[in-house]
Backbone as ProteinMPNN parsed JSONL, in Angstrom:
{"seq_chain_A": "MTGRKVRFNAIDAIIILVFAAAVGALLYIFVFSEGQTQTLEGNVRTIQYVVEIQNIDERFDNAVKNGQPVQDAVKRKHIGTVTGVQSVPYEKITFDYESQQETVAGVEGMITLKITIEAQVTETDRAFTVDGCEIRVGEQYSLMLPGMYGVGFCTDIIE", "coords_chain_A": {"N_chain_A": [[39.126, 50.907, 20.861], [39.105, 47.595, 21.138], [38.819, 44.689, 19.466], [37.441, 41.212, 19.483], [39.072, 38.449, 19.76], [38.699, 35.426, 17.714], [39.11, 32.141, 18.671], [39.666, 29.295, 17.536], [39.365, 25.991, 19.195], [40.225, 22.482, 20.256], [37.835, 21.245, 21.287], [35.87, 22.602, 19.768], [36.131, 21.354, 17.317], [35.543, 18.943, 17.909], [33.139, 18.986, 18.273], [32.064, 20.03, 15.787], [32.53, 17.917, 14.009], [31.135, 15.579, 15.169], [28.568, 16.799, 14.839], [28.923, 16.768, 11.774], [28.924, 14.15, 11.559], [26.484, 12.923, 12.32], [25.145, 14.372, 10.432], [25.605, 13.398, 8.215], [25.036, 10.378, 8.566], [22.306, 10.838, 8.608], [21.54, 11.709, 5.919], [22.381, 9.436, 4.471], [20.776, 7.218, 5.746], [18.149, 8.156, 5.005], [18.243, 9.456, 2.337], [20.036, 8.522, 0.405], [19.671, 5.336, 0.807], [16.987, 5.144, 0.183], [14.725, 3.129, -1.273], [16.449, 1.143, -2.298], [15.988, -1.671, -1.309], [16.934, -5.02, -0.103], [16.931, -7.696, -2.197], [15.593, -10.876, -1.583], [17.26, -12.95, -2.183], [16.794, -13.228, -4.896], [14.39, -14.219, -4.881], [11.559, -14.783, -6.619], [7.98, -15.333, -7.253], [4.53, -16.938, -7.355], [2.022, -14.958, -5.97], [-1.33, -14.693, -4.577], [-3.796, -12.432, -4.134], [-6.328, -10.15, -1.908], [-8.15, -7.64, -2.898], [-10.333, -5.668, -1.584], [-13.286, -3.986, -2.521], [-15.49, -1.515, -1.35], [-19.023, -0.258, -0.698], [-20.179, 0.02, -3.708], [-21.79, 0.478, -6.545], [-24.546, -1.761, -7.504], [-24.88, -2.304, -9.61], [-22.435, -2.809, -11.076], [-21.905, -5.507, -10.414], [-21.253, -7.738, -12.076], [-19.044, -6.707, -13.883], [-16.432, -6.831, -13.483], [-14.082, -9.576, -14.229], [-13.23, -13.036, -14.561], [-9.924, -12.909, -15.385], [-8.951, -10.887, -16.328], [-6.929, -8.241, -17.002], [-5.309, -6.237, -14.499], [-4.334, -3.065, -13.425], [-2.744, -0.575, -11.895], [-3.809, 2.771, -11.075], [-2.454, 4.787, -10.031], [0.363, 4.264, -10.224], [0.2, 3.736, -12.715], [0.993, 0.769, -13.286], [0.931, -2.538, -14.724], [-0.191, -4.757, -12.437], [-1.542, -7.723, -12.11], [-3.399, -10.127, -12.178], [-6.914, -10.839, -12.525], [-8.136, -13.501, -10.494], [-10.477, -14.119, -9.207], [-13.646, -13.342, -8.536], [-15.501, -12.096, -5.458], [-19.202, -10.998, -4.785], [-20.612, -9.721, -2.589], [-23.247, -8.281, -0.328], [-22.993, -5.167, 0.62], [-22.877, -3.903, 3.775], [-23.364, -1.51, 6.521], [-22.194, -0.057, 9.589], [-24.597, 0.74, 12.191], [-26.144, 2.623, 14.62], [-28.281, 2.027, 17.083], [-30.512, 3.67, 18.699], [-32.84, 3.168, 20.551], [-32.126, 0.921, 21.453], [-29.813, 0.967, 22.1], [-27.231, 0.096, 21.3], [-24.923, -1.14, 18.695], [-25.633, -1.758, 15.48], [-25.854, -3.986, 12.511], [-26.605, -3.208, 9.187], [-27.86, -3.898, 6.172], [-27.214, -2.122, 2.976], [-29.494, -0.919, 0.478], [-28.747, -1.931, -2.805], [-26.147, -1.593, -2.739], [-23.043, -2.959, -3.087], [-20.163, -4.827, -2.139], [-16.948, -5.206, -3.595], [-14.975, -8.703, -3.651], [-11.96, -8.626, -4.73], [-10.288, -11.222, -6.268], [-6.659, -11.226, -6.931], [-3.871, -12.666, -8.938], [-0.409, -12.528, -9.046], [3.026, -12.411, -10.52], [5.405, -12.115, -8.16], [8.127, -10.177, -6.579], [10.122, -10.849, -3.607], [11.005, -8.922, -1.146], [13.2, -7.277, 1.636], [10.951, -5.786, 2.561], [8.484, -6.051, 1.644], [6.369, -7.726, -0.594], [6.861, -6.967, -4.067], [5.421, -5.849, -7.12], [6.325, -5.123, -10.044], [7.666, -2.572, -9.398], [5.412, -1.861, -7.525], [4.215, -2.28, -4.274], [2.819, -4.769, -2.397], [0.905, -4.763, 0.386], [-1.16, -6.198, 2.9], [-3.276, -4.149, 4.316], [-2.873, -2.015, 2.69], [-4.002, 0.655, 0.673], [-5.362, 0.517, -2.676], [-5.539, 2.06, -5.828], [-7.536, 0.551, -8.239], [-7.237, -0.246, -11.716], [-9.288, -1.413, -14.182], [-10.689, -3.612, -17.216], [-13.62, -2.995, -17.467], [-14.448, -1.151, -15.249], [-13.523, 1.296, -12.508], [-12.012, 1.282, -9.287], [-11.483, 1.96, -5.461], [-9.499, 0.449, -2.876], [-9.117, -1.763, 0.018], [-6.252, -3.949, 0.33], [-7.138, -7.189, 2.053], [-5.906, -9.8, 2.288], [-3.343, -12.135, 1.754], [-2.21, -14.663, -0.02], [0.049, -16.882, -0.227]], "CA_chain_A": [[37.9, 49.282, 21.217], [39.504, 46.27, 20.822], [38.11, 43.658, 18.648], [37.697, 39.976, 20.08], [39.853, 37.061, 18.403], [37.734, 33.997, 18.054], [39.823, 31.322, 18.859], [39.451, 27.725, 17.351], [40.055, 24.765, 19.621], [39.939, 21.036, 20.218], [36.24, 20.985, 21.702], [35.008, 22.773, 18.599], [36.669, 20.643, 16.349], [35.027, 17.523, 18.111], [31.741, 19.417, 18.008], [31.572, 19.865, 14.455], [33.22, 16.332, 13.536], [29.675, 14.969, 15.725], [27.264, 17.336, 13.864], [28.719, 16.1, 10.5], [29.019, 12.82, 11.236], [25.216, 12.65, 12.395], [24.098, 14.746, 9.211], [26.2, 12.319, 7.195], [23.957, 9.089, 9.216], [20.981, 10.868, 8.257], [21.383, 11.565, 4.72], [22.416, 7.966, 4.291], [19.321, 6.599, 5.903], [16.774, 8.77, 4.311], [18.332, 10.011, 0.856], [20.915, 7.404, -0.334], [19.389, 4.193, 0.662], [15.498, 5.178, -0.478], [14.183, 2.57, -2.71], [17.295, 0.187, -2.121], [15.44, -2.647, -0.377], [17.477, -6.288, -0.512], [16.025, -8.737, -2.245], [15.794, -11.806, -0.866], [18.08, -14.035, -2.985], [16.11, -13.403, -6.346], [12.786, -14.689, -4.505], [10.327, -14.57, -7.36], [7.006, -16.25, -6.924], [3.177, -16.027, -7.703], [1.077, -15.369, -4.959], [-2.585, -14.115, -5.005], [-4.065, -11.17, -3.05], [-7.395, -10.004, -1.996], [-8.064, -6.162, -2.534], [-11.751, -5.634, -1.309], [-13.832, -2.749, -2.82], [-17.234, -1.568, -0.766], [-19.842, 0.433, -1.326], [-20.071, 0.378, -5.272], [-23.521, 0.082, -6.944], [-25.064, -3.47, -7.386], [-24.847, -2.521, -11.64], [-21.071, -3.125, -11.434], [-21.586, -6.564, -9.916], [-20.531, -8.616, -13.284], [-18.201, -5.761, -14.501], [-15.099, -7.534, -13.371], [-14.552, -10.896, -14.674], [-11.489, -13.41, -14.313], [-8.884, -13.158, -16.55], [-8.978, -9.072, -16.754], [-5.684, -7.725, -16.2], [-5.244, -5.139, -13.132], [-3.704, -2.244, -13.442], [-2.538, 0.12, -10.615], [-4.192, 3.663, -11.39], [-1.609, 5.946, -9.665], [1.546, 4.553, -10.772], [0.493, 3.219, -14.016], [1.72, -0.205, -13.414], [0.439, -3.826, -14.442], [-0.288, -5.735, -10.797], [-1.63, -8.777, -11.818], [-4.385, -10.656, -13.389], [-8.053, -11.425, -11.987], [-8.571, -14.89, -10.685], [-11.672, -14.56, -8.549], [-14.599, -11.992, -7.883], [-16.827, -12.735, -5.067], [-19.659, -9.807, -4.786], [-21.49, -9.297, -0.958], [-24.099, -6.732, -0.056], [-22.646, -3.914, 1.469], [-22.988, -3.398, 5.256], [-23.143, -0.415, 7.133], [-22.638, -0.193, 11.038], [-25.386, 1.994, 12.683], [-26.1, 2.633, 16.164], [-29.407, 1.989, 17.268], [-30.423, 4.626, 19.98], [-33.545, 2.603, 21.331], [-31.228, -0.457, 22.189], [-28.194, 1.653, 22.793], [-26.446, -1.057, 20.896], [-24.43, -0.863, 17.021], [-26.196, -2.798, 14.847], [-24.932, -3.826, 10.761], [-27.646, -3.042, 8.344], [-27.247, -3.916, 4.561], [-27.621, -1.091, 2.481], [-30.045, -1.558, -0.729], [-28.67, -1.518, -4.136], [-24.955, -1.313, -2.71], [-22.092, -4.187, -2.985], [-18.574, -5.194, -1.787], [-16.529, -6.631, -4.485], [-13.756, -8.946, -2.997], [-11.606, -9.339, -5.978], [-8.506, -11.942, -6.319], [-5.339, -11.199, -8.179], [-2.59, -13.045, -9.177], [0.531, -11.691, -9.661], [4.467, -12.464, -10.266], [6.274, -10.777, -7.456], [9.682, -10.014, -6.166], [9.87, -10.931, -2.342], [12.257, -8.428, -0.473], [12.78, -7.728, 2.876], [9.88, -5.155, 3.118], [7.176, -6.516, 1.03], [5.99, -8.197, -2.094], [6.803, -5.913, -5.002], [5.129, -6.248, -8.367], [6.289, -3.861, -11.217], [7.749, -1.544, -8.662], [4.082, -1.646, -6.652], [4.317, -2.918, -3.301], [1.399, -5.289, -2.063], [0.874, -5.328, 1.804], [-2.107, -5.912, 3.87], [-3.917, -3.02, 4.979], [-2.369, -0.868, 1.969], [-4.942, 0.863, -0.261], [-5.371, 0.379, -3.887], [-6.354, 2.264, -7.068], [-7.136, -0.142, -9.126], [-8.095, 0.091, -13.071], [-9.941, -2.448, -14.858], [-11.639, -3.008, -18.365], [-15.184, -2.545, -16.909], [-14.532, -0.33, -13.841], [-12.508, 1.586, -11.467], [-12.564, 1.163, -7.779], [-10.265, 2.101, -4.563], [-10.272, -0.487, -1.988], [-8.055, -2.562, 0.714], [-5.788, -5.384, 0.458], [-7.432, -7.425, 2.966], [-5.523, -10.679, 2.587], [-2.327, -12.566, 0.671], [-2.337, -16.04, -0.178], [1.226, -17.31, -0.737]], "C_chain_A": [[39.438, 48.334, 20.214], [38.609, 45.29, 20.179], [38.503, 42.363, 19.528], [37.83, 39.286, 19.174], [38.925, 36.163, 18.989], [39.045, 32.936, 17.532], [39.089, 29.698, 18.173], [40.195, 26.926, 18.259], [39.574, 23.328, 19.383], [38.514, 20.564, 20.35], [35.656, 21.294, 20.24], [35.451, 21.903, 17.512], [35.744, 19.291, 16.8], [33.639, 17.825, 17.889], [31.372, 19.283, 16.549], [32.13, 18.566, 13.665], [31.49, 15.895, 13.898], [28.857, 15.489, 14.845], [27.346, 16.575, 12.236], [28.619, 14.797, 10.318], [26.889, 12.433, 11.415], [24.353, 12.998, 11.109], [23.95, 13.673, 8.203], [25.215, 10.994, 7.215], [23.007, 9.434, 8.332], [20.561, 11.022, 6.826], [21.581, 10.286, 3.908], [21.46, 7.072, 4.467], [18.238, 7.146, 4.77], [17.241, 9.3, 2.649], [18.722, 8.792, -0.389], [20.364, 6.326, -0.565], [17.611, 4.069, 0.113], [15.663, 4.66, -1.807], [15.33, 1.381, -2.929], [16.879, -1.085, -1.118], [16.764, -4.119, -1.24], [16.517, -7.154, -1.003], [16.649, -10.122, -1.75], [16.073, -13.026, -2.023], [17.406, -14.771, -4.581], [14.865, -14.371, -6.301], [11.702, -14.389, -5.587], [9.345, -15.775, -7.718], [5.654, -15.584, -7.291], [2.395, -16.389, -6.576], [-0.199, -14.452, -5.517], [-3.062, -12.977, -3.616], [-5.469, -10.476, -3.2], [-7.49, -8.334, -1.881], [-10.269, -6.236, -2.385], [-12.267, -3.967, -1.515], [-15.205, -2.836, -2.298], [-17.757, -0.284, -1.089], [-19.765, 0.844, -3.04], [-21.368, 0.054, -5.492], [-23.247, -1.193, -7.408], [-24.769, -3.458, -9.311], [-23.409, -2.841, -11.791], [-20.82, -4.749, -10.671], [-21.002, -7.7, -11.059], [-19.508, -7.733, -13.886], [-16.689, -6.376, -14.603], [-15.474, -9.312, -13.37], [-12.909, -11.369, -14.507], [-10.913, -13.122, -15.507], [-8.348, -11.832, -16.964], [-7.682, -9.169, -16.158], [-6.071, -6.434, -15.217], [-4.416, -4.182, -13.149], [-3.668, -1.193, -12.248], [-2.908, 1.771, -11.439], [-3.174, 4.732, -10.942], [-0.005, 5.714, -10.199], [1.488, 3.947, -12.49], [0.701, 1.775, -14.559], [0.76, -1.363, -13.525], [0.581, -4.56, -12.958], [-0.627, -6.867, -10.828], [-2.756, -8.799, -12.719], [-5.242, -11.026, -12.27], [-8.254, -12.878, -11.899], [-9.424, -15.329, -9.861], [-12.432, -13.48, -8.35], [-15.848, -12.851, -7.258], [-17.822, -11.234, -4.55], [-20.746, -10.306, -3.512], [-22.193, -8.337, -0.821], [-23.295, -6.374, 0.971], [-23.149, -3.972, 2.572], [-22.759, -2.783, 5.843], [-23.086, -0.662, 8.749], [-23.493, 1.115, 11.488], [-25.671, 1.707, 13.96], [-27.977, 2.936, 16.491], [-29.948, 2.69, 18.388], [-31.637, 3.888, 20.789], [-33.064, 1.563, 21.855], [-30.139, 0.211, 22.888], [-27.324, 0.643, 22.251], [-26.082, -0.45, 19.491], [-25.495, -2.108, 16.446], [-25.969, -3.105, 13.204], [-26.246, -3.95, 10.209], [-26.743, -3.186, 6.806], [-28.022, -2.664, 3.964], [-27.536, -1.393, 0.642], [-29.166, -0.855, -2.042], [-27.045, -1.266, -3.823], [-24.319, -2.741, -2.709], [-20.777, -4.068, -2.842], [-18.014, -6.377, -2.71], [-15.111, -7.137, -4.015], [-13.048, -9.392, -4.392], [-9.947, -9.916, -5.464], [-7.636, -12.026, -7.106], [-3.872, -11.738, -7.955], [-1.869, -12.706, -9.662], [1.898, -12.175, -9.66], [5.087, -11.486, -9.302], [7.456, -11.095, -6.891], [9.311, -9.746, -4.475], [11.145, -9.978, -2.076], [12.054, -8.401, 0.999], [11.508, -6.688, 3.674], [8.758, -5.482, 2.937], [7.305, -7.099, -0.298], [6.023, -6.887, -2.784], [6.419, -6.677, -6.534], [5.327, -4.957, -9.552], [6.98, -2.821, -10.396], [6.655, -1.156, -7.439], [4.371, -2.24, -5.851], [3.253, -3.264, -2.505], [1.521, -5.887, -0.682], [-0.568, -5.043, 2.033], [-2.285, -4.913, 4.573], [-3.628, -1.613, 3.931], [-3.449, -0.511, 0.831], [-4.62, 1.04, -1.77], [-5.831, 1.172, -5.01], [-6.631, 1.43, -8.275], [-8.395, -0.011, -10.663], [-8.554, -1.254, -13.977], [-11.211, -2.361, -16.161], [-12.863, -2.416, -18.295], [-15.597, -1.602, -15.771], [-13.347, 0.125, -13.394], [-12.983, 1.456, -10.417], [-11.081, 1.249, -6.937], [-10.992, 1.177, -3.331], [-9.155, -0.939, -1.393], [-7.5, -3.889, 0.354], [-6.08, -5.858, 2.163], [-6.857, -8.998, 3.258], [-4.477, -11.148, 1.307], [-2.121, -13.592, 1.086], [-0.84, -16.24, -0.998], [1.162, -18.767, -1.298]], "O_chain_A": [[40.21, 48.454, 19.264], [37.465, 45.263, 20.632], [39.552, 42.308, 20.169], [37.212, 39.224, 18.111], [38.483, 36.052, 20.133], [39.687, 32.922, 16.481], [37.998, 29.25, 18.528], [41.424, 26.986, 18.289], [38.738, 23.005, 18.539], [38.048, 19.654, 19.664], [35.065, 20.428, 19.594], [34.622, 21.962, 16.604], [35.256, 18.639, 15.877], [32.934, 16.982, 17.335], [30.487, 18.521, 16.161], [31.934, 18.558, 12.45], [30.669, 15.894, 12.981], [28.354, 14.735, 14.012], [26.424, 16.038, 11.623], [28.316, 14.255, 9.255], [26.246, 11.759, 10.611], [23.351, 12.408, 10.707], [22.987, 13.19, 7.607], [24.683, 10.568, 6.189], [22.718, 8.702, 7.385], [19.471, 10.6, 6.441], [21.023, 10.105, 2.825], [21.194, 6.215, 3.625], [17.687, 6.497, 3.881], [16.323, 9.485, 1.849], [18.181, 8.369, -1.411], [20.292, 5.937, -1.73], [17.122, 3.01, -0.279], [16.197, 5.064, -2.84], [15.051, 0.609, -3.847], [17.609, -1.337, -0.16], [17.232, -4.165, -2.377], [15.452, -7.39, -0.433], [17.838, -10.391, -1.577], [15.252, -13.78, -2.546], [17.417, -15.874, -5.127], [14.415, -15.067, -7.211], [10.869, -13.567, -5.207], [9.659, -16.835, -8.26], [5.44, -14.387, -7.486], [2.095, -17.518, -6.186], [-0.186, -13.728, -6.512], [-2.64, -12.903, -2.462], [-5.877, -10.198, -4.327], [-6.983, -7.759, -0.917], [-11.113, -6.802, -3.08], [-11.825, -2.993, -0.904], [-15.99, -3.752, -2.54], [-17.127, 0.622, -1.634], [-19.309, 1.913, -3.446], [-22.028, -0.606, -4.689], [-22.149, -1.687, -7.665], [-24.525, -4.426, -10.032], [-23.175, -3.234, -12.934], [-19.68, -5.127, -10.404], [-20.216, -8.539, -10.619], [-18.951, -8.431, -14.733], [-15.972, -6.375, -15.604], [-16.384, -10.006, -12.916], [-11.875, -10.711, -14.39], [-11.522, -13.123, -16.577], [-7.455, -11.684, -17.799], [-7.322, -9.853, -15.2], [-7.121, -5.801, -15.327], [-3.346, -4.618, -12.722], [-4.735, -1.035, -11.655], [-2.238, 1.975, -12.452], [-3.138, 5.695, -11.708], [0.738, 6.641, -10.519], [2.442, 3.779, -13.249], [0.652, 1.461, -15.749], [-0.16, -1.429, -12.711], [1.708, -4.841, -12.55], [-0.298, -7.521, -9.839], [-3.086, -8.02, -13.614], [-4.762, -11.445, -11.216], [-8.502, -13.54, -12.907], [-9.481, -16.523, -9.565], [-11.815, -12.503, -7.923], [-16.663, -13.642, -7.733], [-17.185, -10.373, -3.942], [-21.564, -11.214, -3.655], [-21.718, -7.291, -1.264], [-22.959, -7.033, 1.955], [-24.353, -4.168, 2.403], [-21.614, -3.02, 6.23], [-23.912, -1.447, 9.214], [-23.168, 2.271, 11.219], [-25.462, 0.584, 14.418], [-28.657, 3.896, 16.13], [-29.728, 1.986, 19.374], [-31.411, 4.011, 21.992], [-33.627, 1.185, 22.882], [-29.707, -0.001, 24.021], [-26.477, 0.327, 23.086], [-26.696, 0.526, 19.059], [-25.939, -3.098, 17.027], [-25.916, -2.029, 12.609], [-27.024, -4.761, 10.712], [-25.624, -2.823, 6.443], [-29.13, -2.27, 4.326], [-26.644, -1.739, -0.133], [-28.968, 0.345, -2.235], [-26.513, -0.656, -4.751], [-25.027, -3.681, -2.347], [-20.204, -3.162, -3.446], [-18.231, -7.587, -2.775], [-14.166, -6.352, -3.938], [-13.468, -10.334, -5.064], [-9.013, -9.472, -4.798], [-7.689, -12.839, -8.029], [-3.016, -11.403, -7.136], [-2.08, -12.387, -10.832], [2.159, -12.486, -8.498], [5.265, -10.293, -9.549], [7.789, -12.269, -6.723], [8.562, -8.868, -4.046], [12.198, -10.185, -2.678], [11.222, -9.062, 1.621], [11.182, -6.72, 4.86], [7.902, -5.334, 3.809], [8.298, -6.934, -1.007], [5.448, -5.882, -2.365], [6.919, -7.708, -6.984], [4.516, -4.059, -9.779], [6.75, -1.769, -10.994], [6.925, -0.337, -6.561], [5.029, -3.186, -6.283], [2.658, -2.38, -1.89], [1.989, -6.995, -0.419], [-1.169, -4.059, 1.602], [-1.508, -4.679, 5.499], [-4.004, -0.473, 4.204], [-3.757, -1.427, 0.068], [-3.626, 1.699, -2.076], [-6.982, 0.786, -5.217], [-5.963, 1.618, -9.292], [-9.608, 0.181, -10.741], [-7.653, -2.019, -14.324], [-12.175, -1.601, -16.243], [-13.171, -1.433, -18.969], [-16.748, -1.332, -15.429], [-12.268, -0.385, -13.697], [-14.205, 1.464, -10.267], [-9.98, 0.87, -7.337], [-12.153, 1.082, -2.931], [-8.096, -0.702, -1.974], [-8.234, -4.844, 0.101], [-5.61, -5.327, 3.169], [-7.223, -9.527, 4.307], [-4.624, -10.734, 0.157], [-1.861, -13.806, 2.27], [-0.635, -15.838, -2.143], [2.165, -19.282, -1.793]]}, "name": "protein", "num_of_chains": 1, "seq": "MTGRKVRFNAIDAIIILVFAAAVGALLYIFVFSEGQTQTLEGNVRTIQYVVEIQNIDERFDNAVKNGQPVQDAVKRKHIGTVTGVQSVPYEKITFDYESQQETVAGVEGMITLKITIEAQVTETDRAFTVDGCEIRVGEQYSLMLPGMYGVGFCTDIIE"}
């Protein structure tokens, strides 16, 4: 019984080099460059952003006041100071089966808080960052304030 000899040739070497280059490129993109965004020339400035917290009890109408510090509940970082609060009735979209149309109806006892937060941010090529927390429209935030805790979405950035 004769054993089969494994021969290594130039095509095998090329395949191994291409595979190693692909693995190296993927590692560089996803592992080594993680969290290394380019700061746009040290662009530190003040912005305001609005976080909308919906469907909260109307007893919390006066819980948020101007000048209160705001902390991200997940990362435990200071992400700004309250500069404005607007309270509006919470509205829910319902479907009226008689008229076959969607209608907007207020929910009694519930409100929506629109909290304007001012922060010193660093502008990067991806987002505005405050103490490592990225500020983006559409991003969900868990806010801790002295009078309450709430989860809402950023709806506007005012530069």
